N, C-alpha and C positions, 0 to 999 in steps of 0.2 A: 296387722292381718297384710298376707301377700297375695298376688293374684295370679293365675296363671287363665288367661283369656278371662272369660265371664268366670273360672274357678274362683270364688275367694279362699285362702287357706290362712288356718291360724294356729296356735299349737298352746291349748288350753290347761295342760298337765304335760309333766316330764312325757306323759307314756300314751299321749294324745294327739289328733290332728282333727282338727274340724274342717269339714269341706261345705263352703255354701253356694249353691249355684241355683240361678233363675231359669226357667224355661216359661215361655210363651204359650202356656195350653195346658188345660185343666187337670186337675191333681189326678183323677180319674187316669189319664191316658199316660201320664208321668210314670202312674205305678204300674201301669200295666208293661210299659216299657222297661219298668224294673224285676218284672216275673213272669211274664211271658216266655217261653222262648222262642218262638218264631221272631219275637220283637229284640230281644237279647243279643241274637247272632246277628241281629244287621247293626249294631252301634256298639256292642262293648267288645273292642279289640285295638282301641289303641293307634299307634303309626301305621303308614302305608306297609302293607306287604303281610300283616296280618289277618287272619281269620278266624272266625270261631266257628269248626266244622261240630262241633260235638256241646252240645246244651241238654242237659235234665234238669227238671224245677220240682220238684216235690212239693208245693206251695200248702203244707200244715205245720206245724207246731212238732218240732221233732222229725219233718220230713229236711232228706237231703237234695242237694245241687250238684252238679257238676259241669263244670267248664273247660273245656280245652281247646287251645290256641293253637294254629298251625302259621307258620311261617312263608311264604314261598320260597323260602331255602331250604325248607324240612325242617327246622327245631320246630317243637312241640313244646308248649308248657301246659301244665294243667293245675287247676285247683277246686277246692270243693268245701263244703260245709255243712252246718246244720241250721234250720230254723227254730230260733227259739221263742219268737214274739212276732206274732203277726196282727195287724188292726188295720185292715185296710180299709179306705185307701191312705190313711194315715201316719202308719208306724212298720217298720220292718226293721227285726233282729236278727242277726245271725253271725256264727262262725264264718273264720274265713284260714284256709291253710293250704299255701301251693305246696304240690307235690315233691319240688326242689327248694326247700323252705329258704328263701332268701329274705322275710321278715321278721327271723328272730322267735318262730314260734305262732300259734293259734293268735287268731285277732278277731276283737270282738268288731263287728260294725253294725250302726244302728242310724237308720236311716228313718227321718222324718219327713213329711209331706205336707205344706200349707197352702191352701190357695187364698189367692185376694184379686178380684178383677181380672178373673182371666189366666193369672200370672201363678206359679206355682213354684216356691220357694224348695229347693232340697239342703237338708240339713244334715250331714252325712260324718256321727263320729265313728272314727278307729282308733280301739284301744289297744294298743301292742304291750306285748309281755313288760318291754323294757324300755329306757331310755335313747338307748342304743338302738334297738330293734329299728324303734320311732324314725330315730335320725336315719340309721340306712335306709328305709321305706323312704325318706323326701330322697334322700341323696339319689335315688334309682331312677330319678326320671317319671314315676310313676305319675306325677300332678301335671304335666304333661300328656300323657298318654291317656290320663283321665279326659283332660278338655277337648281333647281329638275326638275320643267318644261321645262326650256329651253335646261337642256341635252335631255331631251325626242327627242324636236325638233331636237338635232344632231343626236340622235340614230336615228329616221325616216328617214333623211337625207342618213346616213351611209348604212341603209338595204332598198333604193331606195324604201319605203313605203310611199312618200306622193305624 
């Protein structure tokens, strides 16, 4: 297992990436940060210069979500998917597909949230269409962007701004 900040990353199979991250926050709050547009827009945007001006979430099985990020240089990047399973606040399964598909096809993302003594552990398993797609995603720098985003959740919690 390797790490990017607090984010732990491992490869359970040829098509999977397992991300594990702890938050000093109650599970419901971490769940809300992953499912409520007004919170998502405040933390899911990776490196400096990016923002998320568009975020829609229809949180129901079969419901869709849509994110659009924008960089200060004008570059835009969008993605979306469909919710396959929802067991609030412990499990969320959804598809992911970027508009300009750099990940090799649809990804299935399973988020599991557990809490012990006020610390919530997120286990995110991303299943890619192939080993090449998984490896390409890892080479993209996305893990650093993920940790930058997760650090924003930590800051929001610490500041009481959730």
